[in-house]
C-alpha positions in Angstrom: 114.6 101.5 34.8 113.0 102.2 38.2 109.6 100.9 39.1 106.8 102.0 41.5 106.0 100.0 44.6 104.9 96.3 44.8 102.3 95.7 47.5 100.6 92.4 47.3 97.1 93.0 48.7 94.3 90.6 48.3 93.7 90.2 44.5 97.3 90.2 43.3 98.2 88.0 46.3 95.6 85.4 45.5 96.3 85.5 41.7 99.5 83.6 42.5 97.7 80.8 44.3 97.6 77.7 42.1 95.3 74.6 42.1 98.2 72.4 43.4 98.5 74.7 46.5 101.7 76.3 45.3 102.4 79.9 44.5 103.7 81.6 41.3 103.8 85.3 40.4 105.5 85.3 37.0 102.3 86.6 35.5 102.5 89.9 37.3 105.4 91.1 35.2 105.0 89.2 31.9 103.9 92.3 29.9 106.7 94.5 31.1 109.6 92.1 31.5 110.9 92.9 28.0 111.4 96.6 29.1 112.8 95.5 32.5 115.4 93.2 30.8 116.3 95.8 28.2 117.8 98.2 30.8 121.4 97.9 32.1 120.0 98.3 35.6 116.4 97.6 36.6 115.3 98.6 40.2 112.1 97.5 42.0 110.6 98.8 45.2 109.4 95.8 47.3 107.3 97.1 50.2 107.1 94.0 52.4 109.3 91.2 53.8 109.0 87.6 52.9 107.3 84.8 54.9 109.0 83.9 58.2 107.8 80.3 58.3 107.2 78.3 55.2 104.9 75.9 57.1 102.3 78.6 57.6 99.2 78.5 55.5 99.8 81.3 52.9 96.2 81.3 52.0 95.6 83.2 55.2 96.4 86.4 53.5 98.5 89.0 55.3 99.2 91.9 53.1 102.4 92.7 54.9 103.8 89.2 54.7 104.7 88.0 51.2 105.3 84.6 49.7 108.9 84.1 48.7 107.7 83.1 45.2 107.3 86.8 44.5 111.0 87.1 44.8 111.5 84.4 42.2 109.2 86.3 39.9 111.1 89.6 40.5 114.3 87.8 39.5 112.7 86.1 36.4 111.3 89.4 35.2 114.8 90.9 35.0 115.1 93.2 38.0 118.6 93.2 39.4 118.3 95.6 42.4 115.6 95.4 45.1 114.7 98.2 47.5 113.5 97.3 51.0 113.9 100.5 53.2 110.4 101.3 54.3 108.1 101.6 57.3 106.8 98.0 56.9 110.3 96.4 56.9 110.2 95.7 60.7 106.6 94.3 60.7 107.9 90.9 61.6 110.8 92.2 63.6 114.4 90.9 63.3 113.3 87.5 61.9 111.5 89.1 58.9 114.6 91.1 58.0 116.9 88.1 58.4 114.6 85.9 56.3 114.4 88.4 53.5 118.2 89.1 53.4 118.9 85.3 53.5 116.3 84.7 50.8 118.1 86.9 48.3 121.6 85.6 49.3 120.7 82.0 49.0 118.3 82.0 46.1 119.4 84.9 43.9 122.9 86.0 44.8 123.3 88.0 41.6 120.4 90.3 42.7 121.5 93.2 45.0 119.2 94.5 47.8 119.3 97.7 49.7 117.8 99.3 52.7 117.8 96.5 55.3 120.8 95.1 57.3 121.2 92.2 59.8 124.3 93.8 61.5 125.5 97.3 62.2 128.7 96.7 60.1 126.5 95.7 57.1 124.5 98.8 57.4 127.6 101.0 57.1 128.1 99.4 53.7 124.5 99.5 52.6 125.0 101.0 49.2 125.6 99.7 45.7 128.1 100.8 43.1 127.0 100.0 39.5 129.8 100.3 36.9 128.9 100.4 33.3 130.6 101.9 30.2 133.1 103.7 32.4 130.5 105.3 34.5 130.4 104.5 38.3 126.9 105.1 39.7 126.4 105.0 43.5 122.9 104.0 44.7 121.5 104.3 48.2 118.1 103.4 49.6 116.6 105.5 52.5 113.4 105.2 54.5 112.0 108.6 55.4 109.0 107.4 57.5 108.5 106.3 61.1 109.1 102.6 61.7 106.9 101.3 64.5 108.4 99.0 67.0 112.0 99.3 65.9 114.2 99.4 69.0 116.7 102.2 69.3 119.6 99.8 69.5 118.5 98.2 66.2 117.9 101.3 64.1 120.7 100.1 61.8 118.4 97.3 60.5 116.4 99.8 58.3 118.3 102.5 56.6 116.3 105.5 57.9 117.3 109.0 56.8 118.6 111.9 58.9 120.7 114.9 58.1 124.0 113.4 59.5 123.5 110.2 57.4 123.0 112.3 54.3 126.2 114.1 54.9 128.1 110.9 55.7 126.7 108.5 53.2 126.0 110.7 50.2 129.0 112.9 50.6 131.4 109.9 51.1 130.0 108.0 48.1 130.2 111.0 45.9 134.0 110.8 46.2 134.0 107.2 44.9 131.6 107.6 42.0 130.6 109.7 39.0 126.9 109.9 39.8 124.7 109.4 42.9 121.1 108.0 42.9 119.1 108.1 46.1 116.0 106.0 46.3 113.6 107.3 48.9 110.6 105.8 50.7 108.7 109.0 51.8 105.5 111.1 51.5 101.8 110.8 52.2 100.0 107.7 50.9 97.2 109.4 48.9 98.4 112.7 47.5 99.5 113.9 44.1 101.9 116.4 45.6 105.1 116.1 47.6 104.9 117.3 51.2 107.3 119.7 53.0 109.4 116.8 54.3 110.0 115.4 50.8 111.0 118.9 49.5 113.3 119.5 52.4 115.0 116.1 52.1 115.3 116.4 48.3 117.2 119.7 48.7 119.4 118.3 51.5 120.3 115.3 49.4 121.1 117.4 46.3 123.1 119.8 48.4 125.3 116.9 49.6 125.8 115.5 46.1 122.7 113.5 45.0 122.2 113.8 41.2 118.9 111.8 40.9 116.2 111.0 43.5 113.6 108.3 43.0 110.7 108.4 45.3 108.2 105.7 46.3 105.5 105.0 49.0 102.6 107.3 47.9 100.0 105.3 46.0 99.8 108.1 43.5 102.3 109.3 40.9 103.8 112.6 41.9 105.6 115.3 39.9 109.0 115.0 38.2 111.1 118.1 38.4 114.6 119.5 38.7 115.3 120.8 42.3 118.1 123.3 43.1 119.6 123.4 46.6 120.9 126.4 48.5 124.5 125.8 47.4 123.5 125.8 43.7 123.5 122.1 43.1 120.8 120.7 40.8 119.2 117.3 40.8 116.3 115.5 39.1 113.6 114.3 41.4 110.8 111.7 40.7 108.8 112.4 43.9 106.7 109.2 43.5 106.4 106.5 40.9 103.1 105.3 42.4 102.1 101.7 42.4 103.6 99.0 40.2 101.4 96.2 41.7 98.5 97.2 44.0 94.9 96.4 43.9 92.5 99.3 44.0 89.5 99.9 41.8 90.1 103.7 41.9 91.6 104.8 38.6 93.7 107.3 40.4 96.0 104.6 41.8 95.5 101.9 39.2 98.0 103.9 37.2 101.6 103.6 38.1 104.9 104.3 36.3 108.3 103.2 35.3 111.1 105.8 35.2 113.4 105.4 32.3 116.7 107.3 32.6 119.8 107.5 30.4 123.0 108.5 32.2 125.9 109.6 30.0 129.4 110.9 30.5 131.4 113.6 28.8 134.3 115.9 29.7 134.8 113.8 32.8 131.3 114.4 34.2 128.3 112.1 34.3 124.9 113.6 33.6 121.3 112.7 32.7 121.1 112.8 28.9 117.4 111.8 28.7 114.5 110.6 31.0 111.0 109.5 30.6 108.0 108.4 32.6 106.3 105.3 31.3 102.7 104.9 32.5 101.6 101.5 33.7 98.2 100.1 34.6 97.1 97.3 36.9 94.8 94.8 35.2 92.5 92.3 36.9 90.4 89.8 35.1 88.3 88.3 38.0 86.8 85.5 35.8 90.3 84.2 35.1 91.8 85.1 38.5 94.4 87.0 36.5 96.3 90.0 37.9 99.1 91.7 36.0 100.5 95.0 34.9 100.6 96.5 31.4 102.3 99.5 30.0 99.4 101.9 29.2 100.6 102.1 25.6 99.8 98.3 25.3 96.4 98.5 27.0 93.0 98.8 25.3 89.3 99.1 25.9 88.6 95.4 25.7 91.1 94.6 28.3 89.8 97.3 30.6 86.2 96.0 30.4 87.4 92.7 31.9 88.4 94.7 34.9 85.5 97.0 35.1 82.3 97.1 33.1 82.4 100.9 33.2 86.0 101.2 32.1 86.8 103.9 29.6 90.2 104.1 27.9 89.5 107.7 27.0 89.0 108.6 30.7 92.1 106.7 31.7 94.2 108.6 29.2 92.8 111.9 30.4 93.6 110.9 34.0 97.1 110.0 33.0 97.7 113.3 31.3 96.5 115.2 34.4 98.5 113.1 36.8 101.7 112.5 34.8 102.0 115.6 32.6 102.5 115.8 28.9 106.0 114.4 28.7 104.8 110.9 29.8 103.1 110.3 26.4 99.7 109.1 27.9 98.3 108.7 24.4 
């Protein structure tokens, strides 16, 4: 299972603030945790680093600066791999990256993270090999966007993609594993279609051995398709899974998705035996200060009316079909 992006802006951020002045975000995932825990590997895209100083007043909301309690909720929900390679990862410079890496190491050592490194030697080993049922799956997380303020001598801190890195990382890992998954942070924020860079990088990744590409960063869900590279290799690309957690009243990006993929092995080769896109929807009940995410199949008109008095389940399903395509089972 792969999720869309988590970005705690105002409403989901404050939904975790409790009367005793503590934070808790377990509620964000309570309606999807069963699906998350059912998978052998569950991967989440976390777009921001954690708080630098615990003494700071967290009620002074900064959307790019997240309470560590979100990490506890991610772990409790059942995710076991967290992606951090993105353009916001250096927002609080070295300290933000150190803080986030140390948080996972000290509080949830069984959860792996990818995409950020505190040293150059760590960055050279910034991949994860998942071994299950005799299938060795290599996973890499790349950022494909410009990172503002990142010094040239510290580029290793965020795993940012280039052609040489594709050849070195993906090609090398292909020799050690049966199947390669590349998780990309790329694309424009508000578009349903992949841009030229996404298509170019997808082909380059597949040419060098990637079997599956999972995209995040755009606030909208983008197409899923097989892409063939110039050397004849073929790989499945989820160009963008959209938002898992993100507050916006526009129905276009209230919808997000989970990618469900089954990888099998036969005659010595690993392959995708089935895949599906599971639509999700952000839910906000302002009267209860409740913010959470549902699978669209578990949502209904009454819940929607708590979010918006003009909510229409029929219109949401139509939007889902237009955005996701027929195979996502929007009904």
